[in-house]
C-alpha positions as CSV (number, residue, x, y, z in Angstrom):
1,M,10.8,4.7,-20.1
2,A,11.7,7.6,-17.8
3,S,11.9,8.6,-14.2
4,I,9.3,10.9,-12.5
5,T,10.2,13.6,-10.0
6,L,7.7,15.5,-7.9
7,S,9.2,18.6,-6.2
8,H,7.4,20.4,-3.4
9,I,3.9,19.7,-4.9
10,D,1.0,21.6,-3.3
11,K,-2.6,21.2,-4.3
12,Q,-5.4,23.2,-2.9
13,Y,-8.9,23.4,-4.3
14,P,-11.0,26.6,-4.5
15,N,-13.2,25.4,-1.6
16,G,-10.0,25.3,0.6
17,Y,-9.5,21.5,0.6
18,V,-5.8,20.7,0.6
19,A,-5.0,17.4,-1.3
20,S,-1.2,17.7,-1.2
21,R,1.2,19.5,1.0
22,D,4.8,20.0,0.0
23,L,5.1,16.6,-1.5
24,S,8.5,15.6,-2.9
25,L,9.0,12.2,-4.4
26,E,11.5,10.6,-6.9
27,I,10.3,7.6,-8.9
28,A,13.2,5.8,-10.6
29,D,13.2,4.7,-14.2
30,G,11.8,1.2,-14.2
31,E,10.4,1.3,-10.7
32,L,6.9,0.3,-9.6
33,L,6.0,2.7,-6.9
34,V,2.7,2.3,-5.0
35,L,0.9,5.3,-3.5
36,V,-1.2,4.0,-0.6
37,G,-3.4,5.6,2.1
38,P,-6.9,5.9,3.4
39,S,-9.7,7.6,1.5
40,G,-9.1,11.3,1.3
41,S,-5.3,11.0,1.7
42,G,-4.6,12.6,-1.7
43,K,-3.2,9.6,-3.5
44,S,-5.5,9.8,-6.6
45,T,-5.0,13.5,-6.8
46,V,-1.2,13.0,-6.9
47,L,-1.6,10.5,-9.7
48,R,-3.9,12.8,-11.6
49,M,-1.4,15.6,-11.3
50,I,1.3,13.4,-12.8
51,A,-1.1,12.6,-15.6
52,G,-2.0,16.3,-16.2
53,L,-5.7,15.8,-15.3
54,E,-5.2,18.1,-12.3
55,K,-2.9,21.2,-12.0
56,P,-0.8,21.7,-8.9
57,T,-1.0,25.0,-7.1
58,G,2.7,24.8,-6.4
59,G,5.8,22.8,-7.2
60,T,7.1,21.1,-10.3
61,I,6.6,17.7,-12.0
62,T,9.4,16.3,-14.2
63,I,9.1,13.2,-16.4
64,G,12.6,12.2,-17.6
65,E,14.4,15.5,-18.1
66,R,11.3,17.4,-19.1
67,D,9.3,19.7,-16.9
68,V,5.7,18.8,-17.6
69,T,4.0,20.8,-14.8
70,R,1.9,22.9,-17.2
71,L,1.7,20.5,-20.2
72,P,-1.6,19.0,-21.2
73,P,-2.1,15.2,-20.7
74,Q,-1.6,14.3,-24.4
75,D,1.9,15.9,-24.4
76,R,3.2,13.9,-21.4
77,D,3.5,10.5,-23.1
78,I,2.0,8.6,-20.2
79,A,-0.7,5.9,-20.2
80,M,-3.4,5.7,-17.5
81,V,-5.5,2.7,-16.5
82,F,-8.6,3.6,-14.6
83,Q,-10.7,1.7,-12.0
84,S,-13.7,1.7,-14.4
85,Y,-11.8,0.2,-17.4
86,A,-13.0,3.0,-19.7
87,L,-13.4,0.8,-22.8
88,Y,-15.4,1.8,-25.9
89,P,-18.4,-0.6,-25.8
90,H,-19.0,-0.4,-29.6
91,M,-15.4,-1.5,-30.4
92,T,-13.9,-5.0,-30.3
93,V,-10.9,-5.8,-28.1
94,R,-8.6,-5.4,-31.1
95,E,-10.0,-2.0,-31.9
96,N,-9.9,-0.8,-28.3
97,M,-6.2,-1.8,-28.0
98,A,-5.3,-0.2,-31.3
99,F,-7.2,3.0,-30.7
100,G,-4.3,5.1,-29.2
101,L,-1.9,4.1,-32.0
102,R,-4.4,4.9,-34.7
103,L,-5.0,8.3,-33.1
104,R,-1.2,8.9,-33.6
105,K,-1.6,7.7,-37.2
106,Q,0.8,4.8,-36.8
107,P,1.2,2.5,-39.9
108,A,-1.4,-0.3,-40.0
109,D,1.1,-3.1,-40.0
110,L,2.8,-1.7,-36.9
111,V,-0.5,-1.4,-35.1
112,A,-1.5,-4.9,-36.0
113,R,1.9,-6.3,-34.9
114,R,1.9,-4.5,-31.5
115,V,-1.7,-5.4,-30.7
116,T,-1.0,-9.1,-31.5
117,E,2.1,-9.2,-29.4
118,V,0.5,-7.6,-26.4
119,A,-2.7,-9.7,-26.7
120,D,-0.5,-12.9,-26.7
121,A,1.3,-11.7,-23.6
122,L,-1.9,-10.9,-21.7
123,G,-3.8,-14.0,-22.8
124,L,-6.2,-12.0,-24.9
125,A,-5.6,-13.5,-28.3
126,P,-8.8,-15.6,-28.4
127,M,-10.9,-12.6,-27.5
128,L,-9.6,-10.0,-30.0
129,D,-12.9,-10.0,-32.0
130,R,-15.2,-9.8,-29.0
131,K,-16.9,-6.7,-27.6
132,P,-16.3,-5.6,-23.9
133,S,-19.9,-6.7,-23.0
134,Q,-18.8,-10.3,-23.9
135,L,-15.9,-10.2,-21.4
136,S,-15.6,-10.8,-17.7
137,G,-14.4,-8.0,-15.3
138,G,-10.8,-9.5,-15.2
139,Q,-10.7,-9.7,-19.0
140,R,-11.9,-6.1,-19.4
141,Q,-9.2,-5.0,-17.1
142,R,-6.6,-6.9,-19.1
143,V,-7.8,-5.1,-22.2
144,A,-7.4,-1.8,-20.5
145,L,-3.9,-2.8,-19.6
146,G,-3.2,-3.9,-23.1
147,R,-4.4,-0.7,-24.6
148,A,-1.9,1.2,-22.4
149,I,1.0,-1.2,-23.1
150,V,0.8,-1.1,-26.9
151,R,1.5,2.6,-26.8
152,E,4.9,2.0,-25.1
153,P,4.6,5.3,-23.1
154,K,7.3,6.7,-20.8
155,A,5.3,5.7,-17.7
156,F,2.1,3.8,-16.7
157,L,-0.3,5.2,-14.1
158,F,-2.8,2.9,-12.4
159,D,-5.7,4.3,-10.4
160,E,-7.1,1.5,-8.2
161,P,-7.4,-0.8,-11.3
162,L,-8.4,-3.9,-9.3
163,S,-11.1,-2.4,-7.1
164,N,-14.0,-3.7,-9.2
165,L,-12.8,-7.3,-9.2
166,D,-13.8,-10.1,-6.8
167,A,-11.2,-11.3,-4.3
168,Q,-9.9,-14.3,-6.3
169,L,-9.6,-12.3,-9.5
170,R,-7.8,-9.5,-7.7
171,V,-5.1,-12.0,-6.6
172,E,-4.7,-13.4,-10.1
173,T,-4.6,-10.0,-11.8
174,R,-2.2,-8.6,-9.1
175,A,0.2,-11.5,-10.0
176,E,-0.2,-10.7,-13.7
177,L,0.7,-7.0,-13.0
178,A,3.8,-8.0,-11.1
179,R,4.9,-10.3,-13.9
180,L,4.1,-7.6,-16.5
181,H,6.3,-5.1,-14.6
182,R,9.2,-7.5,-14.5
183,R,8.9,-8.2,-18.2
184,L,8.5,-4.6,-19.4
185,G,10.9,-3.0,-16.9
186,A,8.5,0.0,-17.1
187,T,8.1,2.9,-14.8
188,M,4.8,2.5,-13.0
189,V,2.9,4.4,-10.4
190,Y,0.0,2.5,-8.8
191,V,-2.6,3.9,-6.5
192,T,-4.5,1.8,-4.0
193,H,-6.1,1.9,-0.5
194,D,-5.4,-1.8,-0.1
195,Q,-2.2,-2.3,1.9
196,V,-1.9,-6.0,0.8
197,E,-1.8,-4.8,-2.8
198,A,0.8,-2.2,-1.9
199,M,3.0,-4.6,-0.1
200,T,2.9,-7.3,-2.7
201,L,3.3,-5.1,-5.8
202,G,5.5,-2.2,-5.0
203,T,9.3,-1.9,-5.4
204,R,8.7,0.9,-2.9
205,V,5.6,2.1,-1.2
206,A,4.7,5.7,-0.4
207,V,2.2,6.2,2.5
208,L,0.1,9.3,2.4
209,R,-2.1,10.8,5.0
210,D,-4.1,14.1,4.6
211,G,-1.9,15.0,1.6
212,V,1.3,14.6,3.5
213,L,3.9,12.0,2.7
214,Q,4.5,9.9,5.8
215,Q,7.2,7.5,4.6
216,V,8.5,6.0,1.4
217,A,10.5,2.7,1.6
218,P,10.6,-0.9,0.4
219,P,7.6,-2.9,1.7
220,M,9.4,-4.8,4.4
221,E,11.1,-1.7,5.7
222,L,7.7,-0.1,6.2
223,Y,6.6,-3.2,8.0
224,R,9.6,-3.6,10.3
225,R,10.6,0.1,10.8
226,P,7.5,2.3,10.4
227,S,8.5,6.0,10.9
228,N,5.4,6.8,12.9
229,Q,2.3,5.4,14.6
230,F,0.1,6.0,11.5
231,V,2.3,4.0,9.2
232,A,2.6,1.3,11.8
233,S,-1.2,1.0,12.1
234,F,-1.9,1.2,8.4
235,I,0.7,-1.3,7.2
236,G,0.2,-4.9,8.3
237,S,-2.9,-7.1,8.9
238,P,-4.1,-7.5,11.5
239,S,-3.1,-4.0,12.6
240,M,-0.3,-3.4,15.1
241,N,-1.4,-3.4,18.8
242,F,-0.9,-0.1,20.6
243,V,-0.9,0.7,24.3
244,R,-0.3,4.0,26.0
245,G,1.9,4.0,29.0
246,A,5.3,5.0,30.3
247,I,8.9,3.7,30.3
248,S,10.7,3.7,33.6
249,R,14.1,2.3,34.7
250,D,14.3,-0.4,37.3
251,G,18.0,-0.6,38.1
252,G,18.8,0.5,34.6
253,R,16.5,-2.1,33.0
254,P,13.5,-0.5,31.1
255,R,10.0,-1.3,32.3
256,F,6.7,-0.5,30.6
257,T,3.7,0.4,32.7
258,A,0.2,1.2,31.5
259,P,-2.8,2.5,33.4
260,G,-4.9,-0.4,34.9
261,G,-1.9,-2.4,36.1
262,L,-0.3,-3.8,32.9
263,S,3.4,-3.9,33.6
264,F,6.3,-5.8,32.2
265,A,10.1,-5.6,31.8
266,I,11.5,-5.0,28.3
267,T,14.5,-7.1,27.4
268,A,15.5,-5.1,24.3
269,D,18.0,-2.3,24.3
270,L,16.1,1.0,24.2
271,P,17.2,4.6,23.7
272,A,17.6,6.5,27.0
273,T,14.0,7.8,26.8
274,D,11.8,7.6,29.9
275,G,8.3,9.0,30.3
276,P,5.1,8.7,28.3
277,V,5.2,6.5,25.2
278,I,3.0,4.4,22.9
279,L,4.1,0.8,22.8
280,G,3.4,-1.1,19.6
281,V,3.7,-4.8,18.8
282,R,2.5,-6.7,15.8
283,P,0.0,-9.6,16.3
284,H,2.3,-12.1,14.6
285,D,5.1,-11.3,17.1
286,I,3.0,-12.2,20.1
287,G,3.0,-15.7,21.6
288,L,0.5,-17.2,24.0
289,G,1.3,-19.5,26.9
290,P,0.0,-20.6,30.2
291,A,-1.0,-17.9,32.7
292,D,2.0,-18.8,35.0
293,N,4.6,-18.3,32.3
294,G,5.7,-15.0,33.8
295,G,4.7,-12.6,30.9
296,P,1.9,-10.0,30.9
297,R,-1.3,-11.8,31.8
298,G,-4.7,-11.5,30.2
299,V,-7.9,-13.4,29.4
300,V,-9.0,-14.6,26.0
301,S,-12.1,-12.7,24.9
302,L,-12.5,-13.8,21.3
303,V,-11.0,-16.4,18.9
304,E,-11.3,-16.0,15.1
305,P,-10.2,-19.2,13.3
306,L,-8.9,-18.5,9.8
307,G,-7.7,-21.9,8.7
308,S,-3.9,-21.5,8.6
309,E,-3.9,-19.3,11.7
310,Q,-6.1,-18.0,14.5
311,I,-6.6,-14.4,15.6
312,V,-6.9,-14.3,19.4
313,Y,-8.1,-11.2,21.4
314,V,-6.6,-11.1,24.9
315,T,-8.0,-8.6,27.4
316,V,-5.2,-7.3,29.7
317,P,-5.4,-5.3,33.0
318,G,-6.9,-1.9,32.3
319,G,-9.3,-3.3,29.7
320,A,-7.0,-3.0,26.6
321,D,-7.1,-5.8,24.0
322,F,-4.0,-7.4,22.6
323,V,-4.5,-9.1,19.2
324,A,-2.3,-12.2,18.6
325,A,-2.0,-14.2,15.4
326,V,-1.2,-17.8,16.4
327,G,-0.9,-21.1,14.5
328,A,-3.8,-23.4,13.7
329,E,-2.4,-26.0,16.1
330,A,-3.0,-23.7,19.1
331,T,-6.1,-24.3,21.2
332,P,-7.0,-21.0,22.9
333,R,-10.6,-20.8,24.3
334,V,-12.7,-17.9,25.3
335,D,-12.2,-17.0,29.1
336,D,-8.9,-18.9,29.3
337,P,-6.2,-17.1,31.3
338,V,-3.0,-16.8,29.3
339,S,0.3,-14.9,29.4
340,L,1.7,-13.0,26.5
341,T,5.2,-13.6,25.2
342,I,6.6,-10.5,23.5
343,P,10.2,-10.7,22.2
344,G,12.2,-7.6,23.0
345,P,13.2,-6.9,19.3
346,A,9.5,-7.0,18.4
347,I,8.6,-3.9,20.5
348,H,8.1,-0.5,18.7
349,L,8.0,2.7,20.7
350,F,6.4,6.0,19.5
351,E,6.3,9.4,21.1
352,A,3.1,9.9,23.0
353,E,2.2,13.3,21.5
354,S,3.6,13.3,17.9
355,G,3.4,9.5,17.2
356,R,7.0,9.6,15.8
357,R,9.1,6.5,16.1
358,I,11.6,6.5,19.0
359,G,15.1,5.4,18.4
360,A,16.5,2.6,16.2
């Protein structure tokens, strides 16, 4: 296995579209790094540049100690798993998995041994003589994984490999991938637009937007300390609540005030920053209580029961909605007046213009 280093990577297409801007990223040997972002953020393009399927217009790509920026894909010793499986329909599972090794003219006994070992690990042994048309979507994806694993490449690249699977199968295959990474200790780069996949799979997660790297960090650091408003909104479900307002000092104690009359004191220590801000708070950090509890007041406008929890929309003065995630035992009803309980440490503040995080 090997590390992967991207240094100041730019990618601009002839039509002027920019898919990557000055992107620098180091992926450690044995790490599973997830590239996540909305459609058009450049994540698949970055993966294809690592694979050699796209050429950067600037910067360098290193795999191990080797500069591969201008090398063709076959000389990079990487394996790529696509969203569409890309299996040969006329070949059996065994033949699909062995194809890459046979292209390299590996000895037949080595090919047979490697295919058998990987098939056992992925639960594919009973299916080795079937054709892809006789397999389910999850089984086909496991065959595509197995075909990559038998080659023992320096790195594995995954381009949204679970997008074609149903919800239950995605959860199961995601767990298989996580176990596979721990067993192989392999360097993996995984692209997805699904932030749940990103948070549950990645050793670290790199968030992209419009070809620009926004933040790279372990999953829970992204969740707890997002570097800007975009990362805060993209990571976490339901999404973080945001309200535009201003911080003022009342005898040294910070107070947040928003247009429409929403106003409350903040108990947490804040940097000495007054003026316009964007306040953010995650739904799971908001508690609901009786309207006379003393916190910011609002009216329940919608309740979404999800079994283990309920998503409650509370309309506050000025017309903004706060979304709170509360336990199944709570009994909020539409049109009930409530107060919001927001612990000081749960508050995130962002610059009103740039969206950058304020302070620690």
